C-alpha positions as CSV (number, residue, x, y, z in Angstrom):
1,M,0.2,0.0,-0.1
2,T,1.0,3.6,-1.0
3,A,2.1,5.7,1.7
4,R,0.4,8.7,1.7
5,I,1.1,12.2,3.9
6,D,-0.5,16.0,3.5
7,L,1.4,19.1,3.5
8,N,0.6,22.3,4.7
9,S,2.1,25.5,4.9
10,D,0.4,28.9,6.8
11,L,-0.8,31.5,4.6
12,G,-2.8,34.5,3.5
13,E,-0.1,36.5,6.8
14,G,0.4,39.1,5.2
15,Y,-0.8,43.1,6.2
16,G,-1.0,45.9,3.4
17,A,2.5,46.3,2.0
18,W,3.5,44.3,4.5
19,T,4.7,40.5,3.1
20,M,4.6,37.5,5.0
21,G,6.2,34.3,3.3
22,D,5.8,33.5,-0.5
23,D,2.2,31.8,-0.8
24,E,2.4,31.9,-4.6
25,A,5.7,29.9,-4.5
26,M,4.1,27.4,-1.4
27,L,0.9,26.9,-2.8
28,G,3.2,24.9,-5.7
29,I,4.2,22.7,-3.3
30,V,1.7,22.2,-0.5
31,S,-1.5,20.1,-0.8
32,S,-3.4,22.3,2.2
33,A,-3.5,25.6,3.4
34,N,-3.9,27.1,6.3
35,V,-5.3,31.2,5.6
36,A,-5.2,33.3,8.4
37,C,-8.7,35.1,9.4
38,G,-7.6,38.5,10.3
39,F,-7.5,37.9,13.6
40,H,-3.4,37.6,14.1
41,A,-2.4,37.9,10.4
42,G,-3.7,38.9,7.2
43,D,-6.0,41.5,5.6
44,P,-9.4,40.7,3.1
45,K,-7.3,41.8,-0.2
46,S,-4.3,39.7,0.9
47,I,-6.1,36.5,1.8
48,L,-9.1,36.3,-1.2
49,A,-5.2,37.1,-3.4
50,T,-4.1,33.9,-1.2
51,L,-7.5,31.8,-1.6
52,R,-7.8,32.6,-5.7
53,E,-4.3,31.1,-6.0
54,A,-5.1,28.3,-3.6
55,A,-8.4,27.0,-5.9
56,A,-6.7,28.0,-9.6
57,R,-3.9,24.9,-7.7
58,G,-6.5,22.8,-6.1
59,V,-5.3,23.3,-2.6
60,A,-7.5,22.4,0.2
61,I,-8.1,25.4,2.4
62,G,-8.4,25.6,6.4
63,A,-9.4,28.5,8.9
64,H,-6.6,29.3,10.8
65,V,-8.4,30.9,13.3
66,S,-6.3,32.5,16.5
67,Y,-6.7,34.4,19.2
68,P,-7.2,38.7,18.8
69,D,-3.7,39.2,18.7
70,R,-2.1,41.3,15.7
71,V,1.2,42.5,17.9
72,G,1.6,38.9,19.1
73,F,1.3,38.0,15.6
74,G,-1.4,35.3,17.4
75,R,1.3,33.7,19.8
76,R,0.4,34.9,23.3
77,P,-1.6,32.9,25.3
78,M,-5.0,34.4,26.2
79,D,-7.3,33.8,29.1
80,V,-10.8,34.1,27.6
81,T,-13.8,33.0,28.6
82,A,-15.6,29.8,26.5
83,A,-18.5,32.3,25.0
84,E,-16.1,34.4,23.6
85,L,-13.6,32.5,22.2
86,T,-16.9,30.3,20.3
87,A,-17.9,33.5,19.0
88,D,-14.4,34.8,17.9
89,V,-14.3,31.3,16.0
90,I,-17.4,31.7,14.7
91,Y,-16.4,34.9,12.9
92,Q,-13.3,33.9,12.0
93,I,-14.1,30.9,9.9
94,G,-17.6,32.5,8.8
95,A,-15.3,35.2,7.3
96,L,-13.0,33.1,5.5
97,Q,-16.3,31.2,4.1
98,G,-17.4,34.5,2.6
99,L,-14.0,34.9,0.9
100,C,-13.5,31.6,-0.4
101,R,-17.1,31.2,-2.0
102,A,-15.8,34.8,-4.1
103,A,-12.6,32.9,-5.0
104,G,-14.2,29.9,-6.0
105,T,-13.4,27.5,-3.3
106,R,-14.5,26.2,0.2
107,V,-12.9,26.7,4.0
108,S,-12.8,22.2,4.5
109,Y,-10.9,22.2,7.9
110,V,-9.9,24.1,10.7
111,K,-6.3,24.9,12.3
112,P,-6.0,27.0,15.2
113,H,-2.9,29.5,15.4
114,G,0.1,30.0,17.8
115,A,-0.8,30.2,21.3
116,L,-4.4,28.4,20.6
117,Y,-3.3,25.6,18.9
118,N,-1.1,25.1,21.5
119,T,-3.2,25.7,24.4
120,I,-6.2,23.9,23.5
121,A,-4.1,20.6,22.5
122,S,-4.7,20.1,26.6
123,D,-6.3,22.7,27.7
124,A,-10.3,21.0,27.9
125,R,-12.2,23.9,28.5
126,Q,-10.7,26.0,25.4
127,G,-10.8,22.9,23.5
128,A,-14.6,22.7,24.4
129,A,-15.5,26.5,23.1
130,V,-13.1,25.8,19.7
131,I,-14.9,22.2,19.0
132,E,-18.2,24.0,19.9
133,A,-17.9,27.1,17.4
134,I,-16.8,24.5,14.7
135,R,-20.0,22.2,15.6
136,E,-22.3,25.8,15.0
137,I,-20.8,27.0,11.8
138,D,-20.2,23.8,10.1
139,P,-20.0,20.5,12.2
140,A,-18.8,18.8,8.4
141,L,-15.2,20.8,9.4
142,I,-12.0,18.7,10.1
143,L,-10.4,19.3,13.1
144,M,-6.2,19.6,12.9
145,G,-4.5,19.1,15.7
146,L,-1.2,18.4,17.1
147,A,-0.4,14.9,16.5
148,G,-0.9,12.6,20.0
149,A,-2.3,16.0,21.8
150,P,-6.1,15.2,24.1
151,I,-7.6,17.9,21.7
152,L,-7.8,15.1,18.9
153,T,-9.9,12.5,21.1
154,Q,-12.0,15.8,22.7
155,A,-13.0,16.3,19.0
156,S,-13.9,13.1,17.9
157,E,-15.7,12.4,21.2
158,A,-17.6,15.5,20.2
159,G,-18.4,14.3,16.7
160,L,-15.7,15.8,14.5
161,A,-13.3,14.4,12.2
162,T,-9.9,14.8,12.8
163,V,-6.6,14.9,11.2
164,A,-3.5,14.7,13.3
165,E,-0.8,17.6,12.4
166,A,3.9,17.1,12.7
167,F,5.5,19.5,12.4
168,G,8.4,19.7,10.0
169,D,10.4,22.8,11.3
170,R,10.0,22.3,15.0
171,A,11.8,20.5,17.7
172,Y,9.7,17.9,20.0
173,T,9.8,17.0,23.3
174,P,10.4,12.9,24.4
175,Q,6.9,14.0,25.5
176,G,5.4,14.2,22.0
177,T,5.0,18.2,22.6
178,L,6.2,21.0,20.4
179,V,9.6,23.1,22.0
180,S,8.7,26.0,23.2
181,R,9.9,28.8,20.6
182,R,11.8,30.7,23.7
183,E,13.7,27.4,24.0
184,P,17.1,27.6,22.0
185,G,16.8,24.7,19.1
186,A,12.8,25.1,19.4
187,V,13.1,25.8,15.4
188,L,14.9,23.7,12.9
189,H,16.8,25.4,9.9
190,D,18.8,22.8,7.9
191,P,16.6,21.7,5.1
192,E,18.4,18.4,4.0
193,A,18.1,17.5,8.0
194,V,14.5,18.4,8.3
195,A,13.6,16.7,4.9
196,R,15.1,13.4,5.9
197,R,13.6,13.6,9.6
198,M,10.2,14.1,8.1
199,L,10.8,11.1,5.1
200,R,10.9,8.9,8.5
201,L,8.0,10.3,9.8
202,A,6.2,9.4,6.9
203,T,7.3,6.0,6.7
204,E,8.3,4.5,10.0
205,G,6.1,6.6,11.9
206,T,8.7,8.0,14.2
207,I,10.7,11.0,14.9
208,E,13.9,12.2,17.3
209,A,13.2,14.0,20.2
210,I,14.9,17.2,21.0
211,D,17.2,14.6,23.5
212,G,18.1,12.3,20.4
213,S,15.6,10.0,21.6
214,S,13.4,8.1,19.1
215,L,9.4,9.2,19.7
216,K,6.7,7.4,18.1
217,L,4.1,9.4,16.2
218,H,1.1,9.3,14.0
219,A,0.5,12.2,11.3
220,D,-1.9,12.5,8.7
221,S,0.2,15.6,7.7
222,I,3.1,17.6,8.4
223,C,3.2,21.8,8.3
224,V,6.2,23.9,7.4
225,H,5.5,27.4,8.6
226,G,5.4,30.2,6.4
227,D,7.1,32.6,7.7
228,S,10.3,30.5,8.5
229,A,13.7,32.2,7.3
230,G,14.1,29.5,3.9
231,A,10.5,28.5,3.7
232,V,9.8,27.5,0.7
233,A,13.4,25.2,0.0
234,M,11.9,23.3,3.1
235,A,8.9,22.3,2.3
236,S,10.1,21.7,-1.1
237,G,13.2,19.6,0.3
238,I,10.7,17.6,2.0
239,R,7.9,17.0,-0.9
240,D,10.9,16.0,-3.1
241,I,12.3,13.6,-1.0
242,L,8.8,11.9,-0.1
243,V,7.8,11.8,-4.1
244,E,11.7,9.9,-4.3
245,N,10.6,7.7,-1.8
246,G,7.0,7.0,-3.3
247,V,5.2,8.7,-0.6
248,E,2.1,10.3,-2.8
249,I,1.4,13.9,-1.1
250,L,-2.3,14.0,-1.1
251,S,-4.3,16.2,1.0
252,F,-6.4,14.1,3.6
253,T,-9.4,16.2,2.1
254,E,-9.4,14.2,-0.9
255,R,-8.7,11.1,1.1
256,R,-11.7,11.7,3.1
257,A,-14.1,12.5,-0.1
């Protein structure tokens, strides 16, 4: 049986005259795009341009929802009420759905961004608020979350389809969590090393933790952050090594269709 995996990246994060990453180049590499919804980054014009390019290339779209935190790029934890968080997530998905209709595509899944992603990985209260938002606006949407994290079980038990994600350019603790960006070695920069690392993950279900130990990890999708230095080269290297070794790059949304 042919191994299959999805490649995704965080896109649509430019704002006005400020450009973040190279969306056009990344959309020629990835099979799924997590598109900003305006709360941590992105403006309507740049988001729409990214969606149109994704639609032209047949790339699946996910709503990259966030805490309302432009200054901190959505990477600062926030202690918000469940009602606020549910409303914020509904608002963001709804905005992206409207832009998707204009671009001739649709939102297929939801991937929380930054601090929200990391918080709900294990915070059941905020996780429930995000799950409730998805159930209220479109229960057919898939929730993308950190591979091995409790949020995936919580969402599945609430009736949502889920997809487990691993990070090509991030270091892992032996416990399977991401090493904090405040710690040295948290972000990986060597494209060749990252590519080999992701090949092992896709074919063996194993990844090396920051202490050198081997970590078993099942993932349906691999993320390369669009704002990382050398992101395009890194994503291209991952795709090339996977294809060369017989791994099919295919969005998880197509596999479920």
